[in-house]
N, C-alpha and C positions, 0 to 999 in steps of 0.2 A: 504493500500500500504506500501511497505517496506521503511525504512528510509535510509538504506545503503546496497549496494550489493557488495560483493567481487567477482571479475571475476577470476576464476581459470584457466586462459589461457593467451595467448600472441598474439602479432601481430594484424592482421586485424580483427579477430573475437573478440578480446578483445575490440578494438575500436568500432566495430559494436554494441556490447552489451552496452557499455558506452553511445553511442549516444541515444539508446532507453531509457536508464535510465535518461539521462538529459531531454528528452522530458517528462518524467514522474515525474520530480523533485525529483529524487532519487540520492543520493550521491553514489560514486563508490570508490572501493579500488582495485588497481592493485597490483599483486605480480610479481616479476621478478627475474630471475636467474642471475648469474654473467654474462652470455653471452648476456643478454638483458638489461644491464644497460643503454644503449643508445637508447632503443626501444621507438618509438613514443608513444606507448600505455601507457608507464609509465608517460609521460608528460601530457597525455590527462586526466588521472584519477584525482579525487579529492585528493586521497592519493595513495602513492606507497610504498610498503614494500618489502625489499630484502629477497630473499630466501637463500642467502649466499652459493650458490652452483650452478654449471652448470650440475651436474650429475642428470639425470632425476629422479632417485629414491629418491634423496634428494632435489628435487625442485618441478617441476610441478606434480610429481606423489606421493609426500609425503603428504598423507592425514592428518596425525596428525599435521604436521607443518602448513598446510593450515587452519585447524580448529583453531589452536592456534592463528593464525594471525586474523582470523575472530572474535574471541572472544576479542582479544586485541584491535581491531579497532572498535568494536561495530557493526560489520556487522550482520544484521539479516537474510541475504540470501546469497547463493552462486550460481553463474551461471557458469557452467563448459564449455560452448562453445561447440566445437566439438573436437574429438580426446582426448588425455590425459585421464582424469577421467570422460568424459561425459557419458560413458556407464558402469561405475563401480559401482555396487550396494553398495559397502562398503562405498563410500562417502555419500550416502543417509542415511545409518545407523548411521554413525558418526554425520551427521547433526542432525538427530532426537535425538540422545543422548545429544546433546548440545543445543537443542532448536533453531536450525538454519534451515531455510527452503531451501531445494534444489530446484532450478528452473529447474525442470525436472520431469520425470515420477517416479512412485513408483517402489520399488525394484522388485516386482513380474513381472512387465512389462519388465524391463531390463533383468531379468534372463530368462524369457520365450522366448523373442525374441533374446537374445544374443546367444542362442544355436540353431544352424541351424536345428539339428535333431528334437529337441523339438518343435520349431516353425513350422516346416513342418508337424509334426504330428498334431499339433493344427489346422493348416489351413485345413488339410484333414478332420478333425472332424467337422469343421464348414462350410465346403462346398466351400472353396476358392480353385481354381485350383492350383495344384502343379505339378512340373516336375516329370515324372516317375522315380522312384529310391528307394533306401533303406530307411526304417523307423528306422533302427538301425545302430550303428557304426560297422565298420569292425573288427571282432575278429579272423577270420580264412581266410587264403588266398584261399584255395580251394573253400570255400563257396562263397568268393568274385568273383572268376572266374565264378562260376555257375550263380551268380546273374547278372554279367556283360553280359553273353551270353543271359540270359532271357530279360534283358533290351535292349540289342542290341548295338554294337559298332557304333560310338565312345561313350565313357562314360567319365565322369569327376570325378576325386577324389577331394573331398573338405574337408577342416578342419571344424569340427563342431563349433569351437570357433573362426573361422577366420573372417577376415574383410579386406577391402581395397584391395581386389584382392590377398591377401597373403594366401598361403596354398591351391592352386588349380593346378591341372595338368590334361590335356586332354590325354586320352589313346585311340589309334585307333586299337590296336591289342592285343590279349590275352598275347602274349609274353612280352609285356611292362608292364603288370598290376602289377605283384608282386613288381618290382623295383619302379614303380610309387607310390604304396601304402606305401612302406617303406620310401621313400624320403619325401613324404608328411607328414607322421606321425612324422618323425624326425623334420621337419621344424615347424609343428604345436606345438610340445612339446617345442621346443626351443623358439618360438615366443610368444605363448599364454599360455604355461604351461599346455596344454591339447592336447594330441596326438590323440584324437578321430577323425577319418575320415570316410567318407561314400561315396557311389557311386550314381551318378545320370546319367540319359541320357544326353549326350551332345547335345544341340540344336545348330546346325550350323547356323551362320549368324542371330542371334536373334537381335531384337531391345531391348534396355534397357529403359523401361518407368517406371517412379515412380510417386506416388501420395503423395502430401503433406496433412497431416492431422493435425487437431487441436481438442483438447478435454479439457473440464473443469471438475471441481469436482461437477457439478450440473446435470450430465447426458447428456450433449450436446457434440456431436461429429460430425464434418463436414470434408469434404475434400476441399482443396483449389486448385483444378485442378491438371494438370499433367505437367510433364517435360520429355524431351527426353535427355538421357545421353549416347548415343550409341558411341560417339567418345571417344575411350579409348586407352591407351597404358598400357600393363601389367595389365589389368583389373582395371586401375585407370583412372578416367575421366579427360578429357582435355577441352572439350566444352560441355555445356548444353544449351538447348533452351526450351522455353515454349510458347505455348503448343507444344505437339508433332505434327510434320507435318502430321502424319497419323490419328490424332484423329478426331473422329466424335462425335456428341452429344450422339448417342446410345452407342458407345464404352466407352465414358467417363462415362456415367451413370453406365454401368456394372462394369467397373474397379473401379470407385469411390465407388460403393456400396461394392465391395470386400475389398477395403482399409478400409472403415469404419467398416466393419464387423471384420476385423483383429484387428483394434485398440480396438474395444469394447470387443473382446474376452479376452483381458488382462487388462481390466478396465483402459485403457490409459487416462492420464490426463495432457497432455502437447503438444508441437509441436513434430511431428515425421514424418517419411517418410516410406511408404510401396512401396517396389521395385518389379517390375515384369519384366519378359522376355516376349517378344511378337514375334510370328512367325506364318506366314500363317493363320492369322485370329484368332489365339488362344493366350491366355496369361496365364502365370504361376507365382505364388508367388515365389519370390526369397529370400527376407529377409525384416525385418523391422529395420530401424535405429531409435533408441529411443533417439533422440537428434535433435538439429537444424542441417541442412545440409550446406555444403559449398555453394551449388548452390541455397540457398533459395532466393537470391535477384531477380532472374528472375520470381519467383512466385509473389513476391511483386510487380514487375513491371507490370505484366499483370492483377493483381487483386486489387492493391491498399491496400492490407492487410499488415500491419507491423507485421510480424510473431514473431519477438523477443519481441515486446511490448505485444502481445497477450500471449506469453509464460510467461512473467513476471506477467501480470495481473492474469492469471489463477493460477499461483503459490501463489499469494497473496490472493486467495479465490474468485476472481471476476468471473462472468460468461463471456463466449465469447461475443465479441461485434457483432458477425455475426451469422446468420443462414445460412443453405445451400442455400436458395433462394437468399441471398445477394451476393453470389459468382458468378461473371461474368468474362468472358475472354475479355480483352481489348487489341487488337493488339498482337504483337509478341516480345519476348525478347530473347537475346542470351548472354551467359556469356563465356568469354575466361579466362582460368586460366593462368596467366602470371607467369611462373616459371623460376628460374635461372637454366635452363637446356639447353643442346646443342642438338637441334633436328636433327642435322646432324651426331651425334654420339650417337644414341640410347637413346636420352634424358638423358644423363648422367648429374647428378647434378654438378653445377659449382658455388658454393657460392663465395662471395668475396665482394669487396668494390664498391659501386656505385659512379662513378666519374662524371656522368652527368645524369640528370633526368628531363624529361618534360612529364607531364601527359596530356591526352586528355580532352576535354570538349565539350561544345555545347549542343544543344537540344537532349534529349533522351540518354545522356551518364552519367553513374554512375561509380565511382571508389571506390572500397573498398580496402584499402591498409594500410600498416603499415610501409612503407619505405620512405626515403627521400634522397635528394642529399647528398652524403658523408657517408651514412649509410653502415655498413658492415653486409652483410647477414651471420648469423652464419652457420657453417657447420654441427652443431649437430641437427638441426631441419629441418622440411619440407622446401623445396626450393621455396615455393610460394612467389612471390613478391607482386602480387595484383590480384584482380578479376576485369576484365573490363566487364561492363554490359551495353548493349544498348537496347533500346526499340523503336519499330516502329509501324506503323499502320498495317503492315502485314510482312510476313517473308522476302519478297524481300527488303522492306525498311530497315528491321533490318540488313540484310546482308550488304546492301550498307552503312548503318550507322556504322557498325562494321569495314568495310574496311576503312572508313574515320577516325574513332577513332584510329585504329591500325597504320595508317599512321602518326597520330599526336604523337603517344606514342614513346618516346625515352628513352632508358636505356643504358647508357655507362658504361663499366667497367666489366660487366659479360655477358656471353651468355644468351639469354633468348628464350622462346618459341614464341616470337612475330613473327619471320619469318614463323614458322609453321602455326600460325593462319592466317597470311596473305595469305599463299599458299592455305590453306583450303578454305578460302572465294572465291578463284578463281576456285576451283575444280568443274567441272560440276556435278559430282555425288553428291557432297554436296549441290550444288545449287538446284539440282533436288530432294533432300531429299531421295536419295537412301542410307540409313544409316543402319549400323549394327555394332555390337561390334568388328568385324574384319576389319572395314573400313580402318584403317591406314595401316595394313599389305597388304590388297588387293590393295590399291592405292599408295603403297610406292614409286614406280618408278616415277610416275607423281608428287607426292608430293615432292620427293627429288629434282627433276629438278626445280620445282617452288621455293622451299626453297633456293636452291643455287643461283638462280637468284635474289630472294628477298634480300638475305644476301649481295650480291654484290651491289645492288642498295642502300641498307641501309648504307653500308660503305661509299659510295660516298656522300650520303645526310648528314650523321652524321659528316663527315669531314668538310663539309661546315658550319654546325651548331655549331661546337665545340667552335667557338669564342663567341657564345652567352651565354655559360655557365659561371657563375660567377667564378672569381679566388678564390682559396681556402681560402684566408684570409677573403674575403667578405662572403663566405659561413659560416665560423666560427663565424663571427660577427653577421650574421643574426640568426644562431642557438642559440647564446647566448641571443640575443634579444627575440627570441621566447620562450626560457626557462624562462627568466625573466617575460615575459608577462603571461605565463601559471601559474607561481607561484603566480603572483599578482592576477589573477582570482581566484585561489584556496583560497588565503588568504581573498579576498573580500567575497567569498561564505561562509567561516567559520565565518567571523565577522557578516554576516547577519543571 
């Protein structure tokens, strides 16, 4: 096992990895940008080292700087979390050159699955179902028009190097095609440094279902069940649940076998996720994420498997603690991504200072967060405040528990997606599991009416509760006490 792990990330995922390390008696190193000086994760780590910049290329994306910090602090492994460098093969190469272990998959897996055209060709070769479409990038507009007619409109133009819903455009008519290809190519080149795009059949109202996989360096590969991630805005997930409400044992076996086959095809050796689209009884490979996912806690809730600890153990050379027969589904879990966004104004980000904060609790409730009362959410990063996860004996209980937890959750100072999540839990289509990736757009009128009502109710309730929030001087005194306490713990651990 490692002696010390540097977490090349920030916020809640940094704290999540640090928690796993503490349970494994592994020391941790946090790195932080100028914008994250007051971040909770910097206090939670055993050591925290400044990156001396808030510019991404000079902070969380500066591989050489991160490697230097790992060497200076004696870290023998780096965990990249998700986002930032988590799917950058250069980080792994630099780790190898400096005898540092990357807690993640090998370079070949990242590269093969990072390119959507390459990964689709590979899936077709090994017999995993794929969406009808091109096997090559678009090089000629007239040829693209011909292929689009053969595939059949509507089609979707995708960036080969894309991710997170960026670099996608649906085209319903031939007249729109040339303009859509050009704009997607430009966006892909600007965002990913690769303007390659390709055409696929656009499947209307699909469900987004993904399978968690784990693999070690001893030839063991398993899936850790499924998740439903169909509630999305701009191709980015807002709510996930596990298992998928439509899943049967027969379907889970088929899709799970495809997920394992996909992982084995690139000699995978870490935690990863194979994503599928599902429509009318058929499923199709979408992509593989070669990292830990934002939504991994709901899989942990229904299976009892600590995915991050398994990820760390595998990277240290240990075998998986589980076989496929050990993986069982227990109940139902739901995760709501609580973002500093205004759901009444197209989910526009609204970072700022949190002036009042109360998190929910009770049986079956888990909070993964990196914020606190008085914390200022930086405008230069993702707007996520927290992940609220609940677990129940079945889906109905999980929905009821989420409604209760959301009602307990209070964030004052910035607009959040809490009203959206409350409205969704009341929506009949959601409660009946009539889900697809266009759900929000299809139900926007009903959702908006419920969100407006929820916002008004919350304003009245929060007005009554404002007196319960501590005055700013007391908040500052408590923050100082917490900092002193965390420093004392760190010093005690070093002396021992």
